[in-house]
Gaussian input, Z-matrix of N, CA and C with variables (Angstrom, degrees):
# hf/3-21g

backbone

0 1
 N
 C     1     B1
 C     2     B2     1     A1
 N     3     B3     2     A2     1     D1
 C     4     B4     3     A3     2     D2
 C     5     B5     4     A4     3     D3
 N     6     B6     5     A5     4     D4
 C     7     B7     6     A6     5     D5
 C     8     B8     7     A7     6     D6
 N     9     B9     8     A8     7     D7
 C    10    B10     9     A9     8     D8
 C    11    B11    10    A10     9     D9
 N    12    B12    11    A11    10    D10
 C    13    B13    12    A12    11    D11
 C    14    B14    13    A13    12    D12
 N    15    B15    14    A14    13    D13
 C    16    B16    15    A15    14    D14
 C    17    B17    16    A16    15    D15
 N    18    B18    17    A17    16    D16
 C    19    B19    18    A18    17    D17
 C    20    B20    19    A19    18    D18
 N    21    B21    20    A20    19    D19
 C    22    B22    21    A21    20    D20
 C    23    B23    22    A22    21    D21
 N    24    B24    23    A23    22    D22
 C    25    B25    24    A24    23    D23
 C    26    B26    25    A25    24    D24
 N    27    B27    26    A26    25    D25
 C    28    B28    27    A27    26    D26
 C    29    B29    28    A28    27    D27
 N    30    B30    29    A29    28    D28
 C    31    B31    30    A30    29    D29
 C    32    B32    31    A31    30    D30
 N    33    B33    32    A32    31    D31
 C    34    B34    33    A33    32    D32
 C    35    B35    34    A34    33    D33
 N    36    B36    35    A35    34    D34
 C    37    B37    36    A36    35    D35
 C    38    B38    37    A37    36    D36
 N    39    B39    38    A38    37    D37
 C    40    B40    39    A39    38    D38
 C    41    B41    40    A40    39    D39
 N    42    B42    41    A41    40    D40
 C    43    B43    42    A42    41    D41
 C    44    B44    43    A43    42    D42
 N    45    B45    44    A44    43    D43
 C    46    B46    45    A45    44    D44
 C    47    B47    46    A46    45    D45
 N    48    B48    47    A47    46    D46
 C    49    B49    48    A48    47    D47
 C    50    B50    49    A49    48    D48
 N    51    B51    50    A50    49    D49
 C    52    B52    51    A51    50    D50
 C    53    B53    52    A52    51    D51
 N    54    B54    53    A53    52    D52
 C    55    B55    54    A54    53    D53
 C    56    B56    55    A55    54    D54
 N    57    B57    56    A56    55    D55
 C    58    B58    57    A57    56    D56
 C    59    B59    58    A58    57    D57
 N    60    B60    59    A59    58    D58
 C    61    B61    60    A60    59    D59
 C    62    B62    61    A61    60    D60
 N    63    B63    62    A62    61    D61
 C    64    B64    63    A63    62    D62
 C    65    B65    64    A64    63    D63
 N    66    B66    65    A65    64    D64
 C    67    B67    66    A66    65    D65
 C    68    B68    67    A67    66    D66
 N    69    B69    68    A68    67    D67
 C    70    B70    69    A69    68    D68
 C    71    B71    70    A70    69    D69
 N    72    B72    71    A71    70    D70
 C    73    B73    72    A72    71    D71
 C    74    B74    73    A73    72    D72
 N    75    B75    74    A74    73    D73
 C    76    B76    75    A75    74    D74
 C    77    B77    76    A76    75    D75
 N    78    B78    77    A77    76    D76
 C    79    B79    78    A78    77    D77
 C    80    B80    79    A79    78    D78
 N    81    B81    80    A80    79    D79
 C    82    B82    81    A81    80    D80
 C    83    B83    82    A82    81    D81
 N    84    B84    83    A83    82    D82
 C    85    B85    84    A84    83    D83
 C    86    B86    85    A85    84    D84
 N    87    B87    86    A86    85    D85
 C    88    B88    87    A87    86    D86
 C    89    B89    88    A88    87    D87
 N    90    B90    89    A89    88    D88
 C    91    B91    90    A90    89    D89
 C    92    B92    91    A91    90    D90
 N    93    B93    92    A92    91    D91
 C    94    B94    93    A93    92    D92
 C    95    B95    94    A94    93    D93
 N    96    B96    95    A95    94    D94
 C    97    B97    96    A96    95    D95
 C    98    B98    97    A97    96    D96
 N    99    B99    98    A98    97    D97
 C   100   B100    99    A99    98    D98
 C   101   B101   100   A100    99    D99
 N   102   B102   101   A101   100   D100
 C   103   B103   102   A102   101   D101
 C   104   B104   103   A103   102   D102
 N   105   B105   104   A104   103   D103
 C   106   B106   105   A105   104   D104
 C   107   B107   106   A106   105   D105
 N   108   B108   107   A107   106   D106
 C   109   B109   108   A108   107   D107
 C   110   B110   109   A109   108   D108
 N   111   B111   110   A110   109   D109
 C   112   B112   111   A111   110   D110
 C   113   B113   112   A112   111   D111
 N   114   B114   113   A113   112   D112
 C   115   B115   114   A114   113   D113
 C   116   B116   115   A115   114   D114
 N   117   B117   116   A116   115   D115
 C   118   B118   117   A117   116   D116
 C   119   B119   118   A118   117   D117
 N   120   B120   119   A119   118   D118
 C   121   B121   120   A120   119   D119
 C   122   B122   121   A121   120   D120
 N   123   B123   122   A122   121   D121
 C   124   B124   123   A123   122   D122
 C   125   B125   124   A124   123   D123
 N   126   B126   125   A125   124   D124
 C   127   B127   126   A126   125   D125
 C   128   B128   127   A127   126   D126
 N   129   B129   128   A128   127   D127
 C   130   B130   129   A129   128   D128
 C   131   B131   130   A130   129   D129
 N   132   B132   131   A131   130   D130
 C   133   B133   132   A132   131   D131
 C   134   B134   133   A133   132   D132
 N   135   B135   134   A134   133   D133
 C   136   B136   135   A135   134   D134
 C   137   B137   136   A136   135   D135
 N   138   B138   137   A137   136   D136
 C   139   B139   138   A138   137   D137
 C   140   B140   139   A139   138   D138
 N   141   B141   140   A140   139   D139
 C   142   B142   141   A141   140   D140
 C   143   B143   142   A142   141   D141
 N   144   B144   143   A143   142   D142
 C   145   B145   144   A144   143   D143
 C   146   B146   145   A145   144   D144
 N   147   B147   146   A146   145   D145
 C   148   B148   147   A147   146   D146
 C   149   B149   148   A148   147   D147
 N   150   B150   149   A149   148   D148
 C   151   B151   150   A150   149   D149
 C   152   B152   151   A151   150   D150
 N   153   B153   152   A152   151   D151
 C   154   B154   153   A153   152   D152
 C   155   B155   154   A154   153   D153
 N   156   B156   155   A155   154   D154
 C   157   B157   156   A156   155   D155
 C   158   B158   157   A157   156   D156
 N   159   B159   158   A158   157   D157
 C   160   B160   159   A159   158   D158
 C   161   B161   160   A160   159   D159
 N   162   B162   161   A161   160   D160
 C   163   B163   162   A162   161   D161
 C   164   B164   163   A163   162   D162
 N   165   B165   164   A164   163   D163
 C   166   B166   165   A165   164   D164
 C   167   B167   166   A166   165   D165
 N   168   B168   167   A167   166   D166
 C   169   B169   168   A168   167   D167
 C   170   B170   169   A169   168   D168
 N   171   B171   170   A170   169   D169
 C   172   B172   171   A171   170   D170
 C   173   B173   172   A172   171   D171
 N   174   B174   173   A173   172   D172
 C   175   B175   174   A174   173   D173
 C   176   B176   175   A175   174   D174
 N   177   B177   176   A176   175   D175
 C   178   B178   177   A177   176   D176
 C   179   B179   178   A178   177   D177
 N   180   B180   179   A179   178   D178
 C   181   B181   180   A180   179   D179
 C   182   B182   181   A181   180   D180
 N   183   B183   182   A182   181   D181
 C   184   B184   183   A183   182   D182
 C   185   B185   184   A184   183   D183
 N   186   B186   185   A185   184   D184
 C   187   B187   186   A186   185   D185
 C   188   B188   187   A187   186   D186
 N   189   B189   188   A188   187   D187
 C   190   B190   189   A189   188   D188
 C   191   B191   190   A190   189   D189
 N   192   B192   191   A191   190   D190
 C   193   B193   192   A192   191   D191
 C   194   B194   193   A193   192   D192
 N   195   B195   194   A194   193   D193
 C   196   B196   195   A195   194   D194
 C   197   B197   196   A196   195   D195
 N   198   B198   197   A197   196   D196
 C   199   B199   198   A198   197   D197
 C   200   B200   199   A199   198   D198
 N   201   B201   200   A200   199   D199
 C   202   B202   201   A201   200   D200
 C   203   B203   202   A202   201   D201
 N   204   B204   203   A203   202   D202
 C   205   B205   204   A204   203   D203
 C   206   B206   205   A205   204   D204
 N   207   B207   206   A206   205   D205
 C   208   B208   207   A207   206   D206
 C   209   B209   208   A208   207   D207
 N   210   B210   209   A209   208   D208
 C   211   B211   210   A210   209   D209
 C   212   B212   211   A211   210   D210
 N   213   B213   212   A212   211   D211
 C   214   B214   213   A213   212   D212
 C   215   B215   214   A214   213   D213
 N   216   B216   215   A215   214   D214
 C   217   B217   216   A216   215   D215
 C   218   B218   217   A217   216   D216
 N   219   B219   218   A218   217   D217
 C   220   B220   219   A219   218   D218
 C   221   B221   220   A220   219   D219
 N   222   B222   221   A221   220   D220
 C   223   B223   222   A222   221   D221
 C   224   B224   223   A223   222   D222
 N   225   B225   224   A224   223   D223
 C   226   B226   225   A225   224   D224
 C   227   B227   226   A226   225   D225
 N   228   B228   227   A227   226   D226
 C   229   B229   228   A228   227   D227
 C   230   B230   229   A229   228   D228
 N   231   B231   230   A230   229   D229
 C   232   B232   231   A231   230   D230
 C   233   B233   232   A232   231   D231
 N   234   B234   233   A233   232   D232
 C   235   B235   234   A234   233   D233
 C   236   B236   235   A235   234   D234
 N   237   B237   236   A236   235   D235
 C   238   B238   237   A237   236   D236
 C   239   B239   238   A238   237   D237
 N   240   B240   239   A239   238   D238
 C   241   B241   240   A240   239   D239
 C   242   B242   241   A241   240   D240
 N   243   B243   242   A242   241   D241
 C   244   B244   243   A243   242   D242
 C   245   B245   244   A244   243   D243
 N   246   B246   245   A245   244   D244
 C   247   B247   246   A246   245   D245
 C   248   B248   247   A247   246   D246
 N   249   B249   248   A248   247   D247
 C   250   B250   249   A249   248   D248
 C   251   B251   250   A250   249   D249
 N   252   B252   251   A251   250   D250
 C   253   B253   252   A252   251   D251
 C   254   B254   253   A253   252   D252
 N   255   B255   254   A254   253   D253
 C   256   B256   255   A255   254   D254
 C   257   B257   256   A256   255   D255
 N   258   B258   257   A257   256   D256
 C   259   B259   258   A258   257   D257
 C   260   B260   259   A259   258   D258
 N   261   B261   260   A260   259   D259
 C   262   B262   261   A261   260   D260
 C   263   B263   262   A262   261   D261
 N   264   B264   263   A263   262   D262
 C   265   B265   264   A264   263   D263
 C   266   B266   265   A265   264   D264

   B1=1.4195
   B2=1.5641
   B3=1.3130
   B4=1.4288
   B5=1.4483
   B6=1.3957
   B7=1.4195
   B8=1.5847
   B9=1.2918
   B10=1.4564
   B11=1.4864
   B12=1.2999
   B13=1.4358
   B14=1.5650
   B15=1.3558
   B16=1.4727
   B17=1.6012
   B18=1.3147
   B19=1.4916
   B20=1.5548
   B21=1.3653
   B22=1.4573
   B23=1.5287
   B24=1.3013
   B25=1.4265
   B26=1.5311
   B27=1.2930
   B28=1.5008
   B29=1.5170
   B30=1.3790
   B31=1.4506
   B32=1.5254
   B33=1.3617
   B34=1.5043
   B35=1.4990
   B36=1.3323
   B37=1.4919
   B38=1.5480
   B39=1.3461
   B40=1.4500
   B41=1.5450
   B42=1.3553
   B43=1.4536
   B44=1.5695
   B45=1.3293
   B46=1.4805
   B47=1.5398
   B48=1.3127
   B49=1.4417
   B50=1.5077
   B51=1.3268
   B52=1.5109
   B53=1.5397
   B54=1.2800
   B55=1.5315
   B56=1.4996
   B57=1.3493
   B58=1.4837
   B59=1.5295
   B60=1.3185
   B61=1.4997
   B62=1.5355
   B63=1.3253
   B64=1.5199
   B65=1.4919
   B66=1.3512
   B67=1.4603
   B68=1.5753
   B69=1.3067
   B70=1.4408
   B71=1.5060
   B72=1.3840
   B73=1.4823
   B74=1.5212
   B75=1.3712
   B76=1.4363
   B77=1.5590
   B78=1.3218
   B79=1.4410
   B80=1.5081
   B81=1.2983
   B82=1.5070
   B83=1.5523
   B84=1.3323
   B85=1.4933
   B86=1.5119
   B87=1.3161
   B88=1.5057
   B89=1.5281
   B90=1.3220
   B91=1.4357
   B92=1.5073
   B93=1.3740
   B94=1.4395
   B95=1.6004
   B96=1.2564
   B97=1.4640
   B98=1.5226
   B99=1.3265
   B100=1.4844
   B101=1.5468
   B102=1.3871
   B103=1.5024
   B104=1.5213
   B105=1.3172
   B106=1.4848
   B107=1.5329
   B108=1.2699
   B109=1.4669
   B110=1.5323
   B111=1.3350
   B112=1.4754
   B113=1.5568
   B114=1.3496
   B115=1.4451
   B116=1.5646
   B117=1.3316
   B118=1.5446
   B119=1.5649
   B120=1.3412
   B121=1.4534
   B122=1.5137
   B123=1.3482
   B124=1.4500
   B125=1.5407
   B126=1.3241
   B127=1.4931
   B128=1.5200
   B129=1.3473
   B130=1.4408
   B131=1.5443
   B132=1.3337
   B133=1.4692
   B134=1.4896
   B135=1.3316
   B136=1.4642
   B137=1.4672
   B138=1.2905
   B139=1.4565
   B140=1.5204
   B141=1.3527
   B142=1.4403
   B143=1.5793
   B144=1.3595
   B145=1.4131
   B146=1.4851
   B147=1.2970
   B148=1.4806
   B149=1.5385
   B150=1.3157
   B151=1.4267
   B152=1.5084
   B153=1.3435
   B154=1.5107
   B155=1.4886
   B156=1.3305
   B157=1.4864
   B158=1.5011
   B159=1.3005
   B160=1.4695
   B161=1.5374
   B162=1.3690
   B163=1.4522
   B164=1.5358
   B165=1.3422
   B166=1.4491
   B167=1.4808
   B168=1.3194
   B169=1.4626
   B170=1.5229
   B171=1.3128
   B172=1.4592
   B173=1.5308
   B174=1.2938
   B175=1.4470
   B176=1.5103
   B177=1.2939
   B178=1.4821
   B179=1.5072
   B180=1.3171
   B181=1.4336
   B182=1.5352
   B183=1.3040
   B184=1.5110
   B185=1.5559
   B186=1.3402
   B187=1.4246
   B188=1.5320
   B189=1.2871
   B190=1.4953
   B191=1.5233
   B192=1.2968
   B193=1.4763
   B194=1.5484
   B195=1.3421
   B196=1.4712
   B197=1.5456
   B198=1.3434
   B199=1.4907
   B200=1.4999
   B201=1.3126
   B202=1.4457
   B203=1.5043
   B204=1.3309
   B205=1.4822
   B206=1.5228
   B207=1.2722
   B208=1.4507
   B209=1.5271
   B210=1.3082
   B211=1.4577
   B212=1.5382
   B213=1.3544
   B214=1.4619
   B215=1.5178
   B216=1.3369
   B217=1.4084
   B218=1.5332
   B219=1.2953
   B220=1.5114
   B221=1.5064
   B222=1.2975
   B223=1.4846
   B224=1.5590
   B225=1.3636
   B226=1.4310
   B227=1.5636
   B228=1.3180
   B229=1.4568
   B230=1.5799
   B231=1.3079
   B232=1.5211
   B233=1.4608
   B234=1.3702
   B235=1.4388
   B236=1.4716
   B237=1.3657
   B238=1.5005
   B239=1.4546
   B240=1.2655
   B241=1.4734
   B242=1.5341
   B243=1.2651
   B244=1.4608
   B245=1.5188
   B246=1.3465
   B247=1.4772
   B248=1.4975
   B249=1.3307
   B250=1.4609
   B251=1.5716
   B252=1.3161
   B253=1.4607
   B254=1.5203
   B255=1.3088
   B256=1.4899
   B257=1.5114
   B258=1.3631
   B259=1.5059
   B260=1.4864
   B261=1.3507
   B262=1.4596
   B263=1.5105
   B264=1.3978
   B265=1.4191
   B266=1.5005
   A1=107.82
   A2=117.79
   A3=122.65
   A4=110.03
   A5=117.77
   A6=123.88
   A7=106.84
   A8=115.75
   A9=116.75
   A10=112.04
   A11=118.99
   A12=126.29
   A13=109.23
   A14=115.89
   A15=118.96
   A16=106.04
   A17=116.88
   A18=118.98
   A19=112.47
   A20=117.29
   A21=115.99
   A22=113.17
   A23=118.49
   A24=122.72
   A25=110.30
   A26=116.98
   A27=124.14
   A28=108.38
   A29=118.09
   A30=121.18
   A31=111.05
   A32=115.87
   A33=118.28
   A34=110.50
   A35=117.09
   A36=119.59
   A37=110.95
   A38=116.96
   A39=117.72
   A40=113.47
   A41=115.70
   A42=121.13
   A43=107.87
   A44=118.90
   A45=117.65
   A46=107.27
   A47=119.05
   A48=120.55
   A49=112.36
   A50=115.67
   A51=119.87
   A52=109.05
   A53=118.64
   A54=119.63
   A55=108.63
   A56=117.17
   A57=120.56
   A58=113.23
   A59=114.78
   A60=123.42
   A61=108.54
   A62=114.60
   A63=117.44
   A64=112.63
   A65=116.94
   A66=119.41
   A67=108.16
   A68=119.50
   A69=122.42
   A70=111.37
   A71=116.62
   A72=120.87
   A73=108.44
   A74=118.28
   A75=121.86
   A76=113.78
   A77=116.21
   A78=121.12
   A79=112.88
   A80=118.13
   A81=122.42
   A82=109.14
   A83=117.94
   A84=119.01
   A85=112.82
   A86=116.67
   A87=122.01
   A88=109.45
   A89=116.53
   A90=117.90
   A91=114.57
   A92=115.90
   A93=120.17
   A94=110.14
   A95=116.36
   A96=119.72
   A97=112.46
   A98=117.92
   A99=120.33
   A100=109.40
   A101=114.31
   A102=116.03
   A103=110.65
   A104=118.31
   A105=122.19
   A106=109.34
   A107=118.92
   A108=119.56
   A109=111.24
   A110=117.26
   A111=119.56
   A112=107.98
   A113=119.72
   A114=121.07
   A115=109.58
   A116=116.88
   A117=116.47
   A118=111.32
   A119=117.63
   A120=119.37
   A121=111.60
   A122=112.25
   A123=118.25
   A124=107.75
   A125=116.05
   A126=119.36
   A127=110.26
   A128=117.40
   A129=121.33
   A130=108.63
   A131=112.89
   A132=118.00
   A133=107.88
   A134=116.92
   A135=121.80
   A136=114.57
   A137=117.38
   A138=121.09
   A139=106.33
   A140=112.64
   A141=118.10
   A142=113.55
   A143=119.20
   A144=122.18
   A145=108.07
   A146=116.96
   A147=123.60
   A148=107.63
   A149=117.50
   A150=122.29
   A151=113.76
   A152=120.83
   A153=119.08
   A154=116.41
   A155=117.68
   A156=116.35
   A157=114.71
   A158=116.75
   A159=119.42
   A160=109.70
   A161=116.68
   A162=120.75
   A163=107.83
   A164=120.05
   A165=119.48
   A166=111.57
   A167=119.32
   A168=120.97
   A169=114.70
   A170=113.69
   A171=119.15
   A172=110.00
   A173=117.03
   A174=124.56
   A175=112.05
   A176=115.29
   A177=119.67
   A178=111.59
   A179=118.26
   A180=120.44
   A181=111.86
   A182=116.87
   A183=122.39
   A184=109.31
   A185=117.46
   A186=120.27
   A187=110.93
   A188=115.35
   A189=119.62
   A190=109.74
   A191=114.80
   A192=120.67
   A193=109.96
   A194=117.51
   A195=120.36
   A196=113.10
   A197=116.90
   A198=119.40
   A199=111.92
   A200=118.37
   A201=120.39
   A202=112.53
   A203=118.79
   A204=122.10
   A205=107.95
   A206=116.33
   A207=121.72
   A208=113.49
   A209=117.14
   A210=120.16
   A211=110.17
   A212=116.23
   A213=118.17
   A214=109.88
   A215=120.87
   A216=119.83
   A217=112.54
   A218=113.82
   A219=119.72
   A220=108.37
   A221=118.53
   A222=121.83
   A223=109.14
   A224=117.79
   A225=118.51
   A226=109.01
   A227=117.73
   A228=120.88
   A229=113.96
   A230=113.74
   A231=121.32
   A232=109.53
   A233=119.34
   A234=122.65
   A235=106.82
   A236=118.15
   A237=118.53
   A238=111.87
   A239=117.08
   A240=124.62
   A241=109.41
   A242=118.12
   A243=123.72
   A244=111.52
   A245=117.78
   A246=121.37
   A247=112.28
   A248=119.24
   A249=120.00
   A250=108.78
   A251=114.65
   A252=121.11
   A253=108.52
   A254=117.43
   A255=122.36
   A256=108.50
   A257=114.22
   A258=115.50
   A259=112.05
   A260=115.44
   A261=119.81
   A262=106.86
   A263=114.42
   A264=117.49
   A265=111.55
   D1=107.45
   D2=-179.79
   D3=-106.68
   D4=138.99
   D5=-177.24
   D6=-84.44
   D7=151.15
   D8=178.86
   D9=-65.26
   D10=148.93
   D11=-177.11
   D12=-79.90
   D13=122.72
   D14=-177.43
   D15=-112.45
   D16=115.81
   D17=-178.67
   D18=-64.44
   D19=-34.29
   D20=-178.73
   D21=-72.51
   D22=-23.87
   D23=174.71
   D24=-72.75
   D25=-39.31
   D26=177.74
   D27=-64.34
   D28=-44.08
   D29=-179.44
   D30=-66.19
   D31=-35.51
   D32=179.09
   D33=-67.93
   D34=-40.33
   D35=179.59
   D36=-66.32
   D37=-37.04
   D38=175.73
   D39=-64.62
   D40=-40.57
   D41=179.46
   D42=-65.19
   D43=-43.34
   D44=-177.49
   D45=-67.16
   D46=-39.62
   D47=-178.96
   D48=-63.28
   D49=-40.75
   D50=-179.27
   D51=-70.55
   D52=-37.03
   D53=178.78
   D54=-67.51
   D55=-41.82
   D56=175.66
   D57=-57.88
   D58=-44.59
   D59=-179.00
   D60=-63.39
   D61=-45.15
   D62=178.98
   D63=-65.63
   D64=-35.00
   D65=-179.83
   D66=-67.99
   D67=-41.87
   D68=178.53
   D69=-60.80
   D70=-47.77
   D71=-179.61
   D72=-60.60
   D73=-42.71
   D74=179.83
   D75=-62.74
   D76=-40.61
   D77=175.99
   D78=-66.68
   D79=-41.67
   D80=176.57
   D81=-63.95
   D82=-44.25
   D83=177.74
   D84=-62.61
   D85=-38.89
   D86=-179.77
   D87=-67.70
   D88=-45.62
   D89=176.66
   D90=-61.20
   D91=-40.57
   D92=179.20
   D93=-64.45
   D94=-39.83
   D95=178.20
   D96=-66.35
   D97=-36.92
   D98=-179.78
   D99=-70.90
   D100=-44.51
   D101=179.32
   D102=-65.99
   D103=-38.68
   D104=-179.33
   D105=-63.02
   D106=-43.57
   D107=-179.95
   D108=-69.21
   D109=-33.11
   D110=179.10
   D111=-67.77
   D112=-34.97
   D113=-177.22
   D114=-75.71
   D115=-22.37
   D116=-177.66
   D117=-86.14
   D118=-14.95
   D119=179.27
   D120=-69.58
   D121=145.14
   D122=177.58
   D123=-75.35
   D124=141.30
   D125=-179.48
   D126=-66.18
   D127=142.59
   D128=-179.02
   D129=-79.93
   D130=133.00
   D131=177.67
   D132=-83.74
   D133=115.19
   D134=174.60
   D135=-95.36
   D136=157.71
   D137=-177.06
   D138=-69.85
   D139=136.85
   D140=173.75
   D141=95.21
   D142=-4.58
   D143=179.91
   D144=-96.55
   D145=162.73
   D146=178.83
   D147=-74.50
   D148=128.64
   D149=171.64
   D150=-83.57
   D151=126.96
   D152=-175.41
   D153=-57.73
   D154=-39.00
   D155=176.47
   D156=-65.86
   D157=-35.99
   D158=-178.61
   D159=-71.05
   D160=-40.40
   D161=179.39
   D162=-66.11
   D163=-38.61
   D164=178.69
   D165=-66.61
   D166=-39.07
   D167=176.63
   D168=-65.18
   D169=-34.06
   D170=177.67
   D171=-66.93
   D172=-42.01
   D173=177.98
   D174=-60.61
   D175=-43.59
   D176=179.75
   D177=-70.96
   D178=-35.68
   D179=179.48
   D180=-73.23
   D181=-27.08
   D182=175.93
   D183=-72.79
   D184=-30.57
   D185=-178.52
   D186=-76.29
   D187=-35.55
   D188=179.71
   D189=-91.60
   D190=103.95
   D191=-177.64
   D192=-102.67
   D193=116.34
   D194=-175.14
   D195=-62.31
   D196=-27.26
   D197=177.69
   D198=-77.34
   D199=-18.54
   D200=178.32
   D201=92.88
   D202=3.52
   D203=-178.03
   D204=-68.43
   D205=-64.07
   D206=178.52
   D207=61.54
   D208=26.59
   D209=177.87
   D210=-121.87
   D211=92.83
   D212=-172.51
   D213=-67.76
   D214=-32.08
   D215=-179.31
   D216=-68.38
   D217=-34.70
   D218=177.94
   D219=-70.61
   D220=-35.66
   D221=-178.37
   D222=-70.93
   D223=-28.12
   D224=178.77
   D225=-87.21
   D226=-8.20
   D227=179.48
   D228=82.63
   D229=18.72
   D230=178.73
   D231=-83.51
   D232=-41.78
   D233=-174.41
   D234=-129.10
   D235=154.77
   D236=175.17
   D237=-71.87
   D238=152.24
   D239=179.95
   D240=-78.63
   D241=139.81
   D242=176.68
   D243=-74.63
   D244=-18.79
   D245=-177.89
   D246=-91.22
   D247=-8.58
   D248=-175.73
   D249=-76.16
   D250=135.56
   D251=-176.06
   D252=-86.03
   D253=-42.66
   D254=-177.41
   D255=-128.13
   D256=142.11
   D257=177.78
   D258=-65.80
   D259=143.26
   D260=-179.63
   D261=-83.88
   D262=132.04
   D263=-177.59
   D264=-125.95

């Protein structure tokens, strides 16, 4: 038992489908724009967190040792120093 074909009902279904498709594309574009703008923002510096420029300067100052030792493991006492002439007893 087949129902008669109604052209107005077919046109209405096509319109509803196209509006639904446009709504989905619009929502995806809006979400992409929001997420993209959130990724481009500079992170907020909160109190108590490490500042990148300060940490970078600390790392550089630790690498440049005025005494010329430059052996952080030896300074912590974990490994012997290569500059030591006699072992400490």
